[in-house]
N, C-alpha and C positions, 0 to 999 in steps of 0.2 A: 116922780115916776121911778119905779123900781127898775133896775138894770141887771142884765146877766153879764158875767165875765168868765173868762177861761184862764186857767193857770195850771202849773204842775205843782203837786204837793205830796209830801210824805206823811203818812199817818204816824203819830207818836203814841196816841192812846185813844180809847173810846169808852164811853159809859152810857148807860140807859137814860133816856129822857122820860119814857113811859113804856107801856107794854109793847108798842110797835116801833117806836122811833129811838134813835141814838144820837148822842153828841159826839162828834169826831174832833179831836185836837190834832192839827196837822201844821206842818211848816211849808209855806208856799214860796215858790221861786220869785214871785213878784209882789206878794202881799205880806210876807213874814208869817208870824204865828196866827193861825185862824182857828176859831171854834165854829163849827157848822152843824146843822141838823141833817141827819140822814133819815128821811121819812120812810117808814115801812121796812127799814133795814133788818129788823128783828123777825120779820115774817119768813117762814121757811123757803118761799119761792122768790124772795127778793133778789134782784140783780145787784143791789148794793151791798148785800151781806158780806160777801168775801172781799169786796173792794174797800171796806172800811176797817179791816183788821189792822192791828199794829204792824209796822214795818212794811207797809205796801205803798209804793209810789204810783200815783195816778195822774193822768190828764183829766182834769175835772172842769165841769161847768157849774157855776153857782148862781143862784138868784139872790140878789141883795134883799135883806130883811131889815126890820126896824131895830131889832136887838141882835139876832143871829141870822147869818146867811143860810140858805138851804142848798144842799147838793142836788143838782138837777140830773147830771150825768157823770159817770166816772169810767175811765178806761185804764186798766192796769198797764203800767210801764215796766215795773219790776216788783215781784212779790217777795223777794229775798226769802224764799221758802225754807232754806236750810237753817235760818235763824230759829224758826219756831220748833225745830226738831232737836234742839240741843240746849240744855239748861244754861250752860256757860254763855253761849252766844246770845240767848234771850236775855239773860241777866245784864250783860254789859250793854246790849242794845237798848234795854229799858232805861238803864242809867243815862245813856246818851240822850234819850228822849226827855228825861227829867232835867238834865242840864239845859237843853234848849228851852224847855218850858220855863225854867227859872230865870234865865238870862235874857230871853227874847220876848218877854211878855210885858215889858214896861216901856215907858215913853222914850227911854234912851236908845231903843233899837233904831238903827239907821237903815233907811230903805235901800241905800246903795250897797249894803252888806247882804241883802236878802239872797241874791243869787249865789254869792260866795258861800254863805252858810248852808243853803240848800245843797249845793254841790258837795260840800264837805260831809254833810249827813249821808247823802246818797252814796258817795264813794266809800265812806266808812262802813255803812251797812253792807255794801257789796263785798268789801274786804273781809268783814266779820263772817258773812255767810259762807265765803269760800275758804276760811281759815282751816288749817289742817289739825291744829291742836290748841290747847288752852293758852299756851304762851303767845301764839299768834293772835288769838282773840284779844287778850289783854293788851298786847302791843298796839293793835289798831285802836283800841279804846284810849290808850295813853296818847297816841298821836292826835286823836280827836280832842282830848282835854287841852293839850298844848296849843293846838291850832285854833280852836274856838275861842280860847282866852286871848290869843293874839289878834284875831279878827275884831273882837269886841273891845280891845284896848286894855285888857287886864293881863296881858302876857308877862311872864317873868323873864328878865334878861339874865341868862345863865353865864354870860361872858364878862359883864362889867358890873362893878360894885355900885349899888344904888346911892351910896353916900359920897365916896371920893371920885367916882366915875372912872377909875382906873381899871384896866383889864385884870381880871382875877387870874393870876398865874398859877396858884396852887389850889387847895381845897376851898370850896365856897361854903358860906354859912347862910342858911335861910332863917329869917326871923319874921314872925307874923306882923310885927310893927314896922320893920324897915326893908322888907324884901330880901334880895340877894346881896350879901356883903362879902368883902374879902376878909381874911382872918384878922388883919390889923383893926379894921373898923368894927368887926364883931366883938373884939375885946372891949371896946369902948361902949358898945350898945348891947351888951349881953342881956338876954332875957331867957326865962326857963323854957321857952318854946323853940330854942335854937335847934336846927337840924343841919348836920354836917353832910355835905355832898363832896365826895372825893373827886379828883380831877377827871377820872375816867367816866364817872356817872354824869358829871357836869358836861363833858363833851358829848356823851350819849344823848342827853336831853336836848342840848343845843342842836344836834343833828336832826332830831325828830321834827323840828319846825318845817322841814322840807316835805313831810308827810309821805312822800313816795318811798320806795324801798331804799334803805340806807346800808352802808357798810357794816353797821352794827346789828342789823336785824337777825342775822344768823349766829352772831357771836355771843349775844347775851342769852342767859337762861331764864327760866320762868320765875325763879326767885327774885332776880334783879328787876325784871319787868314788873312784877307784882309790887315790889317795894317802891318803885318809881311811880306806879299808878296810885298807890296809897298816899305817897307824898303829894302828888298833884290833887288828889281828892281832898286831902286835908286843907290844902291851900284854897281850893274852890269852896269847900264847906265854910271856911273862915270868911270868904267874901260874901256868901249868901246868908251867913249867920245861922245856918241850920245844917244838920247832918243828913245826908242822903241815906235812906234806910232800905233801899230796894234789895240789897244783898242779904240783909238780916231777915227781911220778910220772906224772900225766896228760900232761904236756908230752912226756915221754920216749916214752910210748905213741904219741902223735900223730906224733912225728918218725919213729919206727920203722915206723909203719903204711904 
């Protein structure tokens, strides 16, 4: 017997199923990553149309299906409307959606993490929507990168060497094969992908695990934040064995527009 259930979920993306219906990819507070059918959502007078847009958080009721569940009702909790009116905000929010889709779609996802991940996505979208400039947008995306990796057990330890386990007192060296190393261990395990993080950057990244406002938020500039974001992106791309292309795609769209 098919059942109904209610949950809170944030839309990460949607795509057409047929002329009238859409598939919505969302992250639920209680069910994790979901793919559900929004029947009639593409019709002009559909009540679901606006509620299945990307970056919308809803209270939803779903009907269980054999392959895909169907959205029966949806009530918006937050539309994060300012994200859709700014290309930078939209780009980094789409990147976050891609990360969630990549890391939370396999059997390794733990149900006890669902609420924590949902709250992280919600809070990040809220902060990105209210960001005053590009630096703040990237900073919030960077905090998401660091914290989602920590939740899923893939976090980088910026304070202790992954080989000798001693506290890194000076510059840290990141290698794709050994993680974060102190300078002494890095000399023994050198590889061409070494990335050097000076002490101040290491302290900055360590502080961002707190997610909330830190003493560094106002001190760092956009260049530093961008470099740290790209460092984390490279680390994450290595884990997934694929390069996220959302920024390149959006850049081409902008140039051709």
